[in-house]
C-alpha positions in Angstrom: 0.0 0.1 0.0 1.4 3.4 -1.0 2.2 5.9 1.8 0.0 8.8 2.2 1.7 12.3 1.7 2.2 14.4 4.8 3.9 17.8 5.5 5.6 18.5 8.8 5.2 22.0 10.3 8.4 23.0 12.2 12.1 22.7 11.6 13.6 22.2 15.1 14.7 19.4 17.2 11.1 18.3 17.9 10.5 18.0 14.1 13.6 15.8 13.7 12.3 13.2 16.1 8.9 13.1 14.6 10.4 12.9 11.1 12.4 10.0 12.3 9.4 8.3 13.6 7.4 8.9 10.4 10.2 7.5 8.3 10.5 4.4 10.4 6.8 3.6 9.9 5.0 2.5 6.7 2.0 4.7 6.5 3.2 8.4 5.7 5.7 9.9 3.3 7.1 13.3 4.2 6.6 15.7 1.3 8.1 18.9 2.7 8.6 20.9 5.9 6.9 24.1 6.7 8.4 27.2 8.4 7.7 30.8 8.8 9.8 33.0 6.5 12.4 30.3 5.4 15.4 31.3 3.5 15.0 30.9 -0.3 15.9 27.4 -1.2 16.1 26.3 2.3 16.0 22.5 3.0 15.7 20.5 6.2 16.7 16.8 6.6 17.1 16.7 2.8 13.5 18.1 1.8 12.4 21.5 0.8 11.1 24.0 3.4 8.0 25.8 2.3 6.9 29.3 3.4 3.9 28.8 5.8 1.7 31.6 4.4 2.1 30.3 0.9 1.4 26.7 2.0 -1.8 27.9 3.9 -3.1 29.5 0.9 -2.5 26.7 -1.5 -2.5 23.3 0.1 -5.5 23.2 2.6 -6.6 19.4 1.5 -3.3 17.9 2.6 -2.3 16.2 5.9 0.0 18.0 8.2 1.9 17.1 11.5 2.4 20.1 13.9 5.9 19.4 15.1 6.2 22.2 17.7 7.1 21.2 21.3 5.9 24.2 22.9 2.2 24.0 23.9 1.0 27.5 23.3 2.6 27.9 20.1 1.3 24.5 19.0 -2.2 25.6 19.9 -1.9 28.7 18.0 -0.6 27.0 14.9 -3.3 24.4 14.9 -5.9 27.2 15.1 -4.3 28.9 12.3 -4.4 25.7 10.1 -7.9 24.8 11.0 -9.1 28.3 10.1 -7.4 27.8 6.6 -9.5 24.7 6.1 -7.0 22.0 7.2 -8.6 18.8 8.7 -6.2 16.1 8.5 -3.8 15.9 11.5 -2.6 12.4 11.9 -1.5 11.1 15.3 2.1 9.8 15.3 3.1 6.9 17.6 6.6 5.5 17.7 7.0 1.7 17.0 8.7 1.4 20.3 5.9 3.0 22.3 3.9 0.5 24.3 0.3 1.5 24.1 -2.3 -0.7 25.7 -5.3 -2.0 23.5 -8.2 0.5 23.5 -6.4 3.6 24.5 -7.9 6.5 22.8 -5.5 8.9 21.0 -6.7 12.3 19.8 -5.9 13.8 16.4 -2.3 15.3 16.1 -1.0 13.8 19.2 2.6 12.4 19.2 3.9 9.5 21.4 7.7 9.3 21.2 10.0 6.3 21.6 9.8 4.4 24.8 6.5 5.9 25.9 4.3 3.6 28.0 0.5 4.1 28.1 -1.4 1.7 30.2 -5.2 0.4 29.9 -7.9 2.9 30.2 -5.9 6.0 29.5 -7.2 8.7 27.2 -5.1 11.1 25.2 -6.9 14.2 23.9 -5.9 16.1 20.7 -2.4 17.6 20.0 -0.7 16.2 23.2 3.0 15.2 23.3 4.3 12.3 25.3 7.9 12.7 25.0 10.7 10.0 25.1 10.2 7.5 27.9 7.2 9.1 29.4 4.7 7.0 31.4 1.0 7.5 31.6 -0.6 5.1 33.9 -3.9 3.3 33.9 -7.2 5.3 33.6 -5.5 8.8 33.2 -6.9 11.4 31.1 -4.7 13.9 29.2 -6.2 17.0 28.0 -5.8 18.8 24.6 -2.3 20.2 24.2 -1.0 18.8 27.3 2.6 17.5 27.4 4.8 15.0 29.3 8.5 15.8 29.0 11.1 13.0 28.7 10.9 10.6 31.5 7.9 12.1 33.2 5.7 9.6 35.1 2.0 10.0 35.8 0.4 7.6 38.2 -3.0 5.9 37.6 -6.4 7.8 37.8 -4.9 11.3 37.2 -6.5 14.1 35.3 -4.2 16.4 33.5 -5.8 19.6 32.2 -5.5 21.1 28.7 -2.1 22.7 28.1 -0.6 21.4 31.3 3.1 20.5 31.2 4.9 17.9 33.3 8.7 18.5 33.3 11.6 16.2 32.6 11.7 13.4 35.1 8.7 14.7 37.1 6.5 12.2 38.9 2.8 12.7 39.7 1.3 10.6 42.4 -1.9 8.3 41.9 -5.2 10.0 41.7 -4.0 13.7 41.3 -5.8 16.4 39.3 -3.8 19.0 37.6 -5.6 22.1 36.2 -5.2 23.5 32.7 -2.0 25.2 31.8 -0.4 24.1 35.0 3.5 23.3 35.0 5.1 20.8 37.2 8.9 21.4 37.3 11.5 18.9 36.1 12.4 16.4 38.8 9.6 17.2 41.0 7.3 14.9 42.9 3.6 16.0 42.9 1.6 14.4 45.8 -1.2 17.2 45.8 -3.7 18.5 43.2 -2.4 21.6 41.3 -4.6 24.3 40.1 -4.9 25.9 36.7 -2.0 28.3 35.6 0.1 27.1 38.7 3.8 26.4 38.8 4.8 23.6 41.2 8.3 22.2 41.9 10.4 20.4 44.5 10.2 17.0 46.4 7.6 17.0 47.5 6.3 19.7 45.1 4.9 22.9 46.5 3.2 25.8 44.8 5.8 28.2 43.6 3.6 31.0 42.0 0.8 31.6 39.7 1.5 31.8 36.0 0.3 34.3 33.6 -2.5 33.0 31.5 -1.2 32.2 28.1 2.4 32.2 29.1 4.8 29.8 27.2 6.7 27.0 29.0 9.7 26.2 26.8 
């Protein structure tokens, strides 16, 4: 069966990993990369780089992968593409990811190498589960949420839209994390965290409120 054409939005390190995952699979073929204001004749990983504005005007029927690691920028980019008429955003799952049968994965989400997702979990749209992250049984990960490399979320947790769990952080069983909350790298969260809150430490404590819409990376 021929591979379906796809374009990757982004030309950074996150895009490199996603491109590796796509090329290792047998379903999609990368046609080009998309970037804002690329240099004339620019290329990335041996493929052409198209100007985003031109692409948005001309190619709305084609599938795209939003390869942007930062959640706020990822959300803004998805909104722009949907407003331009794009509707095909395939989820990408690394061949080495261990995903339990029946796990729901929303459009545009990315599960990187070594990820583990256990039974009953739900992953909403445009989430990122980075290298080696663990999402335990019966968890719910909201739209645009992200688990950084090596992050672990215990069972029965609710992670709000746009929340970010930092590198190597751990979240105890049954916790609720509000939308756009950030749990700092290496932390252990044994409490619930509210929306737009920054938590850190072992055990994690509330450090401060975050400005709504603030970026993480």
